GUMAR-494364 format. One line per 10 residues: their letters; for each residue x, y, z of C-alpha. Coordinates in pm, whole numbers. Layout:
N
a	X:Y:Z | ...
END
This chain:
252
matktsrkap	3343:-3392:2024 | 3036:-3292:1909 | 2772:-3542:1764 | 2603:-3487:1401 | 2240:-3469:1379 | 2077:-3689:1151 | 2086:-3551:771 | 1712:-3706:765 | 1379:-3467:738 | 1325:-3342:1076
dvlveiidne	958:-3386:1252 | 894:-2993:1175 | 669:-2837:1340 | 539:-2437:1245 | 433:-2244:1483 | 375:-1833:1534 | 602:-1716:1787 | 362:-1573:2081 | 681:-1520:2334 | 978:-1234:2303
qdfttafaii	1188:-1502:2438 | 1169:-1646:2122 | 1374:-1399:1977 | 1720:-1418:2089 | 1719:-1786:1926 | 1560:-1632:1638 | 1832:-1318:1602 | 2099:-1608:1655 | 2003:-1830:1360 | 1983:-1475:1150
skcfghqtnd	2337:-1395:1250 | 2455:-1766:1132 | 2255:-1682:828 | 2367:-1392:697 | 2646:-1302:901 | 2850:-1568:858 | 2730:-1805:661 | 2703:-1528:361 | 2835:-1217:464 | 2571:-1035:400
afwqamnpgw	2683:-646:458 | 2328:-459:418 | 2225:-744:701 | 2550:-638:909 | 2523:-232:876 | 2141:-248:991 | 2266:-470:1249 | 2595:-318:1381 | 2773:-532:1609 | 2568:-798:1561
ntskgaaagt	2845:-1061:1667 | 2921:-872:1975 | 2667:-961:2311 | 2563:-563:2277 | 2502:-607:1918 | 2307:-933:1976 | 2131:-785:2254 | 2028:-464:1982 | 1940:-653:1755 | 1730:-900:1961
srmvkrwqsv	1541:-604:2075 | 1484:-467:1738 | 1235:-773:1655 | 1052:-807:1973 | 979:-445:1890 | 858:-495:1605 | 658:-805:1707 | 513:-614:2015 | 408:-373:1743 | 189:-541:1496
ssnksgepnt	-79:-359:1341 | -399:-510:1222 | -617:-523:833 | -943:-416:808 | -1073:-785:906 | -868:-798:1230 | -513:-996:1102 | -242:-955:1205 | -63:-757:971 | 313:-899:1083
vhlkatvpdp	316:-1297:1128 | 599:-1425:1273 | 692:-1765:1302 | 918:-2055:1431 | 1026:-2424:1313 | 1086:-2662:1570 | 1206:-2992:1529 | 1339:-3290:1776 | 1645:-3136:1976 | 1940:-3382:1926
qnpgqriiag	2063:-3356:2255 | 1819:-3349:2500 | 1540:-3648:2331 | 1219:-3525:2411 | 1276:-3150:2397 | 1266:-2908:2058 | 1480:-2647:1948 | 1416:-2340:1683 | 1558:-2448:1369 | 1422:-2168:1155
iaiwaqhsmi	1246:-1872:1140 | 993:-1695:909 | 842:-1356:913 | 518:-1272:650 | 400:-949:620 | 59:-848:418 | 135:-507:205 | -106:-236:76 | -121:98:-37 | -477:123:66
dgmgdkpstd	-533:234:439 | -731:-91:602 | -598:-392:341 | -199:-410:498 | 100:-215:657 | 197:50:401 | 558:22:185 | 817:260:164 | 1169:278:22 | 1233:523:315
intaadleel	1448:358:553 | 1275:575:811 | 974:367:833 | 1202:70:927 | 1506:214:1128 | 1643:476:1327 | 1985:528:1175 | 2083:780:1406 | 2010:540:1671 | 2197:292:1466
ypgneaeqrf	2484:508:1372 | 2471:836:1545 | 2634:1114:1368 | 2770:873:1086 | 2669:1008:777 | 2816:750:567 | 2661:424:757 | 2310:634:727 | 2378:695:375 | 2457:356:219
lrqcfasfvs	2136:199:470 | 1927:460:282 | 2021:368:-44 | 2040:-43:27 | 1695:-29:148 | 1550:182:-150 | 1727:-42:-368 | 1589:-348:-196 | 1234:-258:-155 | 1197:-81:-503
qrvktleeka	1093:-366:-709 | 802:-433:-395 | 679:-53:-378 | 648:-96:-745 | 416:-378:-686 | 216:-257:-467 | 154:70:-630 | 30:-94:-912 | -178:-317:-717 | -328:-49:-530
ttsspatfsl	-614:6:-858 | -670:-356:-866 | -935:-595:-740 | -673:-730:-556 | -440:-435:-377 | -230:-636:-124 | 0:-904:-102 | 124:-1108:203 | 489:-1101:149 | 791:-1341:268
dlcvvdpefq	1023:-1114:413 | 1200:-1329:565 | 1349:-1732:616 | 1662:-1841:740 | 1723:-2216:862 | 2014:-2265:1108 | 2292:-2402:917 | 2310:-2721:1106 | 1933:-2815:950 | 1978:-2666:561
rrgianklve	1863:-2881:340 | 1595:-3062:481 | 1268:-2896:449 | 1233:-2663:698 | 1212:-2384:451 | 975:-2536:249 | 786:-2539:584 | 782:-2211:644 | 707:-2120:329 | 394:-2298:244
wgleearkrg	238:-2204:535 | 262:-1859:436 | 166:-1958:94 | -117:-2095:254 | -233:-1813:503 | -279:-1648:188 | -510:-1832:34 | -723:-1772:355 | -676:-1374:293 | -894:-1442:26
glesttegsa	-639:-1515:-258 | -351:-1295:-250 | -37:-1295:-389 | 272:-1337:-245 | 610:-1181:-340 | 993:-1187:-218 | 1321:-1094:-282 | 1462:-1488:-294 | 1839:-1481:-113 | 2042:-1720:-383
mgrfvyqklg	2049:-2016:-154 | 1619:-1991:-112 | 1543:-1855:-438 | 1564:-2262:-571 | 1306:-2363:-294 | 1107:-2071:-362 | 1048:-2118:-678 | 943:-2489:-642 | 696:-2357:-430 | 544:-2165:-683
fkpveevvyh	684:-1801:-688 | 832:-1688:-998 | 1105:-1488:-1104 | 1046:-1114:-1203 | 1425:-963:-1170 | 1734:-943:-943 | 1801:-650:-759 | 2024:-394:-834 | 2193:-191:-522 | 2198:211:-651
vdpefqdrkl	2519:246:-392 | 2769:549:-387 | 3117:422:-482 | 3280:397:-151 | 3054:146:-105 | 3090:-99:-380 | 3376:-312:-238 | 3096:-410:2 | 2974:-767:-50 | 2571:-661:-121
ppnlfmrtga	2401:-1013:-114 | 2208:-1098:-446 | 1802:-1103:-418 | 1580:-1201:-685 | 1208:-1012:-690 | 955:-1350:-722 | 599:-1327:-688 | 316:-1623:-736 | 51:-1434:-872 | -334:-1487:-692
sa	-283:-1732:-435 | -662:-1880:-505
END
């Protein structure tokens, strides 16, 4: 019988991921959260076969590819930072395990100030590779993606003419269900907010999930607008995730 882990807040260490081996665990944690826990139809569609060994390997490979292709801003800082939160392994004293993952990204419409976001999914995924010849699934993903990032893109378009045209945004934050409600997400978010301050007081944004938005709000994110998924009627029965677009204002 498995031993239950302590409900006390663990000794959390947040680090930048510096080896591709960590992404196997990262994808497994993300699958637990978005695949099993929330049954997120958008994420599942972005990761076909996520609950099979072949699909998990493919999903992990896509994460590694993004990690390997990170660009830099004009100051030489990485536009995307992959984080891991580790805690003492309750089954193996003296060892640590990954309990949470976060991805922070600097975005801007201005060259050199961050990666330029778009509502076109082709900037983020190869639909023909995911669903060769499957027009319906490709259309579903195009519609979901455009809906999901619309507020982020709109915000950056508005900021493009200001003195602070970039954001440092939380793309992803997940904690293994075994370690949830122990402050691990807080640590991953706090790391990014501090980094935003170091980068000149950048504003942060995120699309908060039903669980995550309460953590984000306590740490300074303010609710703006719920994400509305504009998808064709044939996809209406799919369980699309409730997401709330949130932003902090300047982090100076």
